[in-house]
N, C-alpha and C positions, 0 to 999 in steps of 0.2 A: 222648495226642499226646506227642511227643518232640521237643525243641528243642535245638539245639546251642547252647552259651553261647560268650562272647567269651573266657571262661577255658580252653575248651578241653573242658568237661564236658558232659553231656547232662542236660537237664531233662526228667525223666518226670512226666505230670499225667494224671490219668484222674478222672471224675466218678462219685463212687459213693457218694451221700449216705446209703444206708441201711447201709453196710458198717461193721463195728466195728473191722476190721482188715484192712490191704490191704499185701502185699509185692511187692516187684519182684522176679522171678525169671527166669531166663534162662542161656543158656550161658556167660554172663560171670560169673554168680554160682555156677556149678556145680549151677543149678536150686535146689533146697530147702538146699543144703549151706551156702550162704552168703546166703541169702535177705534181701534190703533191705528194712527195715521202712520205709514210707511216712509223712509226715507228712499228718495231717488238717487241712484249713482249715475256718473256719467256714462256707464256702459250699457245703460238700460236696464239694470237689475235694481229692484226695491227691496229694502231689508228693514228689519223691526227686531229689537231683542227684548225678550218677554220672560218674566218668572211666571211659570204656570204649575199650578199645584199638582200634585201626584194623582194620576188616575187617567180615564180613557175620555177623551175630548174629540169633539166635532169643529171644524172649522173650515173657513174659505177667505178669499181674497175678494173684497168690494171693489171693482175698477170704475172710476168716474162716477161713483153714486148709483150705477144701475146694473153693471153686469158683474154676477156673482161665477168666480173662477175657482174651483177645486185646485189643489195641490197633489199632482199623481206622484209627486217624488216624496209624500210625505210616508207615515206608517201604513197607508191603504186609503182606500176611498170605499163608500158604500153608497146605495140609492137612499135618497131620502124621501120624505112624505110629499114633496113638491115635484117629484119626478125628475130630479137633476142628481147630481152627486155631491156629496160632502166628503172632504178630507178627515183623517183619522190621525190623531196624535195620542200617543201612549207615553206618560212620563212615569217612570219609576219612582217609588217612594224610596227617598234618600236614605241611606245606610244608617242605622241607629235611629231612624224616625219611627216614632209609635202611630200605629194607625189608629183612626178616630173610633171611640167606642160607640 
């Protein structure tokens, strides 16, 4: 699940109690180029707080370096070119922020 925070960032959380490592990857991380390592909580949840630019974004969780897991509790999912599912994140433009020309 993804939640917008009052600070303008986004909190990504996923329940993967058997995972040893979870990374957040998406178009906003260059996919694997700048993957964000998530923090494991004692309850089996993993989390990361990230600043994401306004716009529509695709993302997944990379589990233990090999398993790509979509987040069905995000802004939606769609089929990708690899025959799997990718999660969608829609980030609204902040009030008072000008759109890029």
